C-alpha positions as CSV (number, residue, x, y, z in Angstrom):
1,M,0.0,0.0,0.0
2,D,1.6,3.3,-1.1
3,G,2.1,6.5,0.9
4,T,-0.9,8.2,-0.7
5,S,-3.4,5.7,0.7
6,R,-6.0,7.1,3.1
7,I,-7.6,5.6,6.2
8,D,-11.1,5.6,4.7
9,E,-9.8,4.0,1.5
10,M,-8.1,1.2,3.5
11,N,-11.2,0.2,5.3
12,P,-14.7,1.4,4.3
13,H,-16.2,0.4,7.6
14,I,-14.4,3.2,9.5
15,A,-16.6,5.9,10.8
16,K,-16.3,9.3,9.1
17,P,-17.3,11.8,11.8
18,G,-15.6,14.9,10.4
19,P,-13.5,16.5,7.7
20,H,-10.3,14.7,8.9
21,A,-11.6,11.2,8.4
22,G,-9.4,10.9,5.3
23,M,-6.1,11.3,7.2
24,G,-3.1,10.6,5.0
25,F,-1.0,7.5,5.6
26,R,2.1,9.4,6.7
27,E,0.1,11.5,9.2
28,F,-1.6,8.4,10.5
29,V,1.8,6.7,11.2
30,G,3.0,10.0,12.7
31,I,0.2,10.4,15.1
32,V,0.5,6.7,16.1
33,A,4.2,7.1,16.7
34,S,3.7,10.4,18.7
35,M,1.3,8.6,21.1
36,M,3.7,5.7,21.5
37,A,6.6,8.1,22.1
38,M,4.8,9.4,25.3
39,V,5.7,6.2,27.1
40,A,9.3,6.1,26.0
41,L,9.8,9.7,27.0
42,A,8.3,9.2,30.4
43,I,10.8,6.3,31.0
44,D,14.0,7.2,29.3
45,T,14.4,10.9,30.0
46,M,14.4,10.1,33.7
47,L,17.6,7.9,33.5
48,P,20.2,10.7,33.9
49,A,18.1,12.3,36.6
50,L,17.8,9.3,38.9
51,P,20.8,10.2,41.1
52,A,19.5,13.8,41.5
53,I,16.0,12.6,42.3
54,G,17.3,10.2,44.9
55,T,19.5,12.9,46.5
56,S,16.7,15.5,46.5
57,L,14.2,13.2,48.1
58,G,16.4,11.4,50.5
59,V,16.7,8.0,48.8
60,V,19.7,6.3,50.3
61,E,19.7,2.9,48.6
62,E,20.6,3.2,45.0
63,N,18.6,0.2,43.8
64,Q,15.4,1.9,45.2
65,R,15.7,4.6,42.5
66,Q,14.6,1.9,40.0
67,L,11.2,2.2,41.6
68,I,10.8,5.4,39.7
69,V,10.7,3.4,36.5
70,T,8.9,0.3,37.9
71,A,6.1,2.3,39.5
72,F,5.3,3.9,36.1
73,L,5.4,0.5,34.4
74,L,3.1,-1.2,36.9
75,G,0.5,1.6,36.6
76,F,0.9,1.5,32.9
77,G,0.4,-2.2,32.7
78,A,-2.5,-2.5,35.2
79,A,-4.6,0.2,33.6
80,Q,-4.5,-1.5,30.2
81,L,-7.1,-3.9,31.4
82,F,-9.7,-1.2,31.5
83,Y,-9.0,0.9,28.4
84,G,-9.7,-1.9,25.9
85,P,-13.3,-2.7,27.0
86,L,-14.1,1.0,27.4
87,S,-12.7,1.7,23.9
88,D,-14.7,-1.2,22.5
89,R,-17.9,0.4,23.9
90,F,-17.4,4.1,23.7
91,G,-14.8,4.3,20.8
92,R,-11.1,4.9,20.4
93,R,-11.1,8.6,20.3
94,P,-12.7,9.4,23.7
95,M,-10.3,7.1,25.5
96,L,-7.3,8.6,23.8
97,L,-8.4,12.1,24.7
98,F,-9.1,11.2,28.3
99,G,-5.8,9.3,28.8
100,T,-3.6,12.0,27.2
101,A,-5.3,14.8,29.2
102,A,-4.8,12.8,32.5
103,Y,-1.1,12.2,31.5
104,V,-0.6,16.0,31.3
105,L,-2.1,16.5,34.8
106,F,-0.2,13.7,36.5
107,S,3.1,14.8,34.9
108,I,2.5,18.1,36.7
109,G,1.8,16.1,39.9
110,V,5.2,14.4,39.7
111,A,6.9,17.7,39.1
112,L,5.4,19.1,42.3
113,A,5.8,15.9,44.5
114,P,7.3,16.8,47.9
115,T,8.4,13.3,48.9
116,F,9.6,10.1,47.2
117,G,6.4,8.3,48.2
118,V,4.2,10.9,46.6
119,L,6.4,10.9,43.5
120,L,6.0,7.2,43.1
121,A,2.2,7.5,43.5
122,F,2.0,10.1,40.8
123,R,4.4,8.1,38.6
124,A,2.0,5.2,38.9
125,L,-0.9,7.4,38.0
126,Q,1.1,8.9,35.1
127,G,1.5,5.3,33.9
128,T,-2.2,4.5,34.2
129,A,-3.1,7.6,32.1
130,V,-0.7,7.0,29.3
131,A,-1.7,3.3,29.1
132,A,-4.6,4.5,27.0
133,T,-2.1,5.4,24.2
134,R,-0.7,1.9,24.3
135,V,-3.9,-0.1,24.2
136,V,-6.1,2.1,22.1
137,T,-3.3,3.0,19.6
138,I,-2.8,-0.7,18.8
139,S,-6.6,-1.0,18.4
140,V,-6.7,1.9,16.1
141,V,-4.0,0.3,13.9
142,R,-5.9,-3.0,14.0
143,D,-9.1,-1.2,13.0
144,C,-7.4,-0.1,9.8
145,Y,-4.9,-2.9,8.9
146,G,-4.3,-6.6,9.2
147,G,-1.6,-9.1,8.6
148,R,1.6,-8.0,7.0
149,Q,0.2,-4.5,6.4
150,M,-0.4,-4.1,10.1
151,A,3.1,-5.2,10.8
152,R,4.4,-2.6,8.3
153,V,2.5,0.2,10.0
154,M,3.6,-0.9,13.4
155,S,7.2,-1.1,12.2
156,L,7.1,2.5,10.8
157,A,5.5,3.7,14.0
158,F,8.1,1.8,16.0
159,M,10.9,3.3,14.0
160,V,9.9,6.7,15.4
161,F,8.9,5.3,18.8
162,L,12.3,3.6,19.1
163,A,14.2,6.7,18.0
164,I,12.9,8.4,21.1
165,P,15.1,6.2,23.5
166,V,18.0,7.2,21.3
167,M,17.5,10.8,22.1
168,A,15.6,10.7,25.5
169,P,18.6,10.3,27.9
170,S,20.4,13.1,26.0
171,I,17.3,15.2,26.1
172,G,17.0,14.6,29.8
173,Q,20.7,15.4,30.3
174,F,20.3,18.6,28.2
175,F,17.4,19.9,30.3
176,L,19.3,19.1,33.5
177,L,22.0,21.5,32.4
178,F,19.7,24.5,33.2
179,L,16.6,22.9,34.9
180,P,16.2,21.0,38.1
181,W,15.0,17.4,37.7
182,R,11.4,18.6,38.3
183,G,11.7,20.5,35.0
184,L,11.8,17.2,33.1
185,F,8.3,16.5,34.1
186,W,7.1,19.9,33.0
187,V,8.6,19.1,29.6
188,L,6.6,15.8,29.6
189,A,3.5,17.7,30.4
190,A,4.1,20.1,27.5
191,Y,4.7,17.3,25.1
192,G,1.4,15.6,26.3
193,L,-0.4,18.8,25.6
194,F,1.0,18.9,22.1
195,V,-0.2,15.4,21.4
196,L,-3.6,16.1,22.9
197,T,-4.1,19.0,20.6
198,W,-3.1,16.9,17.5
199,L,-5.6,14.2,18.6
200,I,-8.4,16.7,19.1
201,T,-7.9,18.3,15.7
202,R,-7.0,15.4,13.4
203,L,-7.8,11.9,14.6
204,P,-11.2,10.4,13.6
205,E,-13.1,7.6,15.2
206,T,-11.8,4.3,13.8
207,L,-13.9,1.7,15.6
208,H,-16.1,-0.2,13.2
209,P,-19.8,0.3,14.3
210,E,-20.4,-3.4,14.1
211,Y,-17.6,-4.1,16.6
212,R,-18.9,-1.9,19.4
213,R,-19.4,-4.1,22.4
214,P,-21.6,-3.5,25.5
215,I,-19.9,-3.2,28.9
216,D,-21.3,-6.3,30.6
217,I,-19.6,-9.1,32.4
218,A,-20.7,-11.8,29.9
219,S,-19.4,-9.7,26.9
220,I,-16.0,-8.9,28.6
221,T,-15.6,-12.4,29.8
222,A,-16.2,-13.8,26.4
223,A,-13.7,-11.4,24.8
224,I,-11.1,-12.2,27.5
225,R,-11.7,-15.9,27.0
226,R,-11.2,-15.6,23.3
227,T,-8.0,-13.7,23.9
228,L,-6.6,-16.2,26.3
229,T,-7.6,-19.3,24.2
230,A,-6.2,-18.2,20.9
231,R,-3.0,-20.2,20.6
232,Q,-1.2,-17.8,18.4
233,G,-2.2,-14.8,20.5
234,V,-1.2,-16.3,23.8
235,G,2.1,-17.7,22.5
236,Y,3.4,-14.5,21.1
237,M,2.0,-12.5,24.0
238,L,4.1,-14.6,26.4
239,A,7.2,-14.5,24.2
240,L,6.9,-10.7,24.0
241,T,6.5,-10.5,27.8
242,V,9.7,-12.4,28.4
243,I,11.9,-10.3,26.0
244,S,10.2,-7.1,27.2
245,G,11.4,-8.1,30.7
246,A,14.9,-8.1,29.4
247,L,14.5,-4.6,28.0
248,Y,13.1,-3.3,31.3
249,G,16.0,-5.0,33.1
250,F,18.3,-3.0,30.9
251,I,16.5,0.2,31.5
252,N,16.6,-0.4,35.3
253,S,20.2,-1.3,35.4
254,V,21.9,0.8,32.7
255,Q,22.5,4.0,34.8
256,Q,24.1,2.0,37.6
257,I,26.1,-0.2,35.2
258,F,27.7,2.9,33.6
259,A,28.3,4.6,37.0
260,D,29.5,1.6,39.0
261,A,30.7,-1.1,36.6
262,F,32.4,1.1,34.0
263,H,32.9,4.3,36.0
264,A,31.7,6.3,33.0
265,P,28.4,7.9,33.9
266,R,28.8,10.8,31.4
267,L,29.1,8.3,28.5
268,M,25.7,6.7,29.4
269,P,23.5,9.0,27.1
270,L,25.8,8.6,24.1
271,V,26.2,4.8,24.4
272,F,22.6,4.3,25.3
273,A,21.7,6.3,22.1
274,A,23.9,4.0,20.0
275,I,22.4,0.9,21.5
276,A,18.8,2.1,21.2
277,G,19.4,3.4,17.7
278,T,19.9,-0.1,16.4
279,M,16.2,-0.8,17.4
280,A,15.1,2.1,15.3
281,V,17.2,0.9,12.3
282,A,15.7,-2.6,12.8
283,A,12.2,-1.3,12.8
284,L,12.9,0.6,9.5
285,I,14.4,-2.5,7.9
286,N,11.4,-4.6,9.1
287,S,9.0,-2.2,7.5
288,R,10.8,-2.8,4.2
289,I,11.1,-6.6,4.3
290,V,8.2,-7.9,6.3
291,E,5.6,-7.9,3.6
292,R,8.0,-9.8,1.3
293,L,9.5,-12.3,3.8
294,G,6.6,-12.6,6.3
295,T,6.4,-12.0,10.0
296,R,7.5,-15.4,11.0
297,R,10.7,-15.6,9.0
298,V,11.8,-12.2,10.1
299,S,10.9,-12.5,13.8
300,H,12.1,-16.1,14.3
301,T,15.4,-15.3,12.7
302,A,15.7,-12.3,14.9
303,L,14.9,-14.2,18.1
304,L,17.6,-16.8,17.3
305,G,20.0,-13.9,16.8
306,F,19.0,-12.2,20.0
307,T,19.5,-15.4,22.0
308,G,22.8,-16.3,20.4
309,I,24.3,-12.8,20.9
310,E,23.3,-12.7,24.6
311,I,24.8,-16.2,25.3
312,L,28.0,-15.0,23.7
313,H,27.9,-11.8,25.8
314,L,27.4,-13.9,28.9
315,V,30.5,-16.0,28.1
316,I,32.5,-12.7,27.7
317,V,31.3,-11.5,31.1
318,L,31.9,-14.9,32.8
319,T,35.4,-15.2,31.4
320,G,36.4,-11.7,32.7
321,H,36.7,-10.0,29.3
322,E,33.8,-7.6,29.6
323,T,34.6,-4.0,28.7
324,L,32.5,-0.9,27.9
325,I,33.2,-1.7,24.2
326,S,32.1,-5.3,24.4
327,F,29.0,-4.3,26.4
328,A,28.0,-1.7,23.8
329,I,28.6,-3.9,20.8
330,C,26.8,-6.9,22.2
331,Q,23.8,-4.9,23.5
332,A,23.5,-3.0,20.2
333,A,23.4,-6.2,18.3
334,A,20.9,-7.8,20.6
335,M,18.7,-4.7,20.5
336,F,18.8,-4.8,16.7
337,C,17.3,-8.3,16.9
338,F,14.9,-7.1,19.5
339,G,13.6,-4.4,17.2
340,L,13.1,-6.9,14.4
341,S,11.1,-9.2,16.5
342,T,9.0,-6.9,18.7
343,A,6.6,-5.3,16.2
344,N,6.1,-8.7,14.5
345,F,5.3,-10.5,17.7
346,G,2.8,-7.8,18.6
347,A,1.2,-8.0,15.2
348,M,1.0,-11.8,15.3
349,A,-0.5,-11.8,18.8
350,M,-3.3,-9.5,17.6
351,E,-3.9,-11.0,14.2
352,P,-6.6,-13.6,15.1
353,L,-8.5,-11.1,17.4
354,A,-9.9,-8.4,15.2
355,E,-13.4,-8.6,16.6
356,V,-12.2,-8.1,20.2
357,A,-9.2,-5.9,19.4
358,G,-9.8,-3.5,22.2
359,T,-10.1,-6.1,25.0
360,A,-7.4,-8.2,23.4
361,A,-5.0,-5.2,23.4
362,S,-5.8,-4.6,27.0
363,V,-5.2,-8.2,28.1
364,Q,-2.0,-8.5,26.1
365,G,-0.8,-5.1,27.2
366,F,-1.4,-5.9,30.8
367,V,0.4,-9.2,30.6
368,T,3.4,-8.0,28.6
369,T,3.9,-4.8,30.6
370,V,3.2,-6.0,34.2
371,G,5.0,-9.3,33.5
372,G,7.9,-7.6,31.8
373,A,8.1,-4.9,34.5
374,L,8.3,-7.5,37.2
375,L,10.9,-9.5,35.3
376,G,12.9,-6.3,34.6
377,F,12.6,-5.3,38.2
378,A,14.0,-8.6,39.3
379,I,16.9,-8.2,36.9
380,G,17.5,-4.7,38.1
381,Q,17.4,-5.6,41.8
382,S,20.1,-8.2,41.1
383,F,22.6,-5.6,40.2
384,D,25.8,-6.3,42.0
385,G,28.2,-3.7,40.6
386,S,28.7,-5.6,37.3
387,S,26.9,-6.3,34.1
388,L,26.5,-10.0,34.9
389,P,23.0,-10.0,36.3
390,M,21.6,-8.1,33.3
391,T,23.5,-10.2,30.7
392,A,22.3,-13.4,32.3
393,G,18.8,-12.1,32.4
394,F,18.9,-11.3,28.7
395,A,20.3,-14.8,27.8
396,M,17.7,-16.5,29.9
397,A,14.9,-14.4,28.3
398,G,16.0,-15.3,24.8
399,L,16.0,-19.0,25.6
400,V,12.6,-18.9,27.3
401,A,11.1,-16.9,24.5
402,L,12.5,-19.3,22.0
403,V,10.9,-22.3,23.8
404,I,7.5,-20.5,23.9
405,V,7.6,-19.7,20.2
406,L,8.5,-23.3,19.4
407,I,5.6,-24.6,21.4
408,T,3.3,-22.0,19.8
409,E,4.3,-23.1,16.3
410,G,4.2,-26.8,17.0
411,G,8.0,-27.1,16.9
412,R,8.4,-25.4,13.5
413,L,10.1,-22.1,13.0
414,F,10.0,-19.8,9.9
415,H,6.9,-21.6,8.5
416,P,4.7,-18.9,7.0
417,R,0.9,-19.0,7.4
418,M,-1.8,-17.3,5.3
419,G,-1.0,-13.5,5.3
420,S,1.9,-13.8,7.7
């Protein structure tokens, strides 16, 4: 599908409530990416500020600073259970507007927090608000696309989304040059206001009228049951959960690894950018090849690469040859493979669930985010002054995800199915 395609041409069932219903393909990808970027900015701009936040609010134990990330992720994951059913009933647009507006308010709450406990509470609320953009955005894409085309759209959106972590720590470091750490949250509030304005003025309702579902226990239970009994959906949801846990473990640990293991905290934004940049490159490559090669061939190959690279990295650490250079190279290569697999796993998990897309996105988002956050927190809390716990966590995640994919596919990798 070329860049001149329009949403209303792609799917005639989409509601056309106003003059912007014919949003161009590029703008559609852009608005999806901007919503997804809100999550990445809320996590990654904080990393250079963690020591300052801890000092300002009297956090003595360094590992406790990781709660600033984990509290956000837990709120982000838990709230996803609710946005899906609500968006299936009331539409995608109202939920996106509500969540984005609440994100702006709770970002201001974090900026004004007087204690560490209050800050964690507002971080959790900030996560619950922005969860709308995760669940409903995926539902919007699923409303408009399916199969390999959905994977292409998600890859293009992920390319922008994954470019944010490249810049976010440097953005945070830049603002810290002339603002206190609280200023970062005012910046997040301003960005949220920008996205809210774009949504109000440009995004139409995309929920198919025939897919509107009443909010009742029987209906929600039926949608959840279908989500949790679709073999393909469950398998790729669990695989995505495990490798997401590795990513969250990296985010939790990276600031301390650079400060304590490599004694180079000032290099963290630069090396982090290089590592995260490979995910954006991978997403761009995926958008170019996935329709030709198929989601399974691309993602299964990437998962094997991810696992092999991290096993090699673990051997390097265990044999005492770990350096900042080896760390950067191995993590960049692993994150490249991560980027090739993530969008495809998400697309394959959602593919059989079009009629319950909102609820399915909620359940899958809850499992992948909360499960991944808890796994990542466990990896982060294992930090012992070296990169060993994080590297071991990555290798184990790759092996477990590979086993899950093999079970899901009946022991066969790379085997394409109709449309994927």
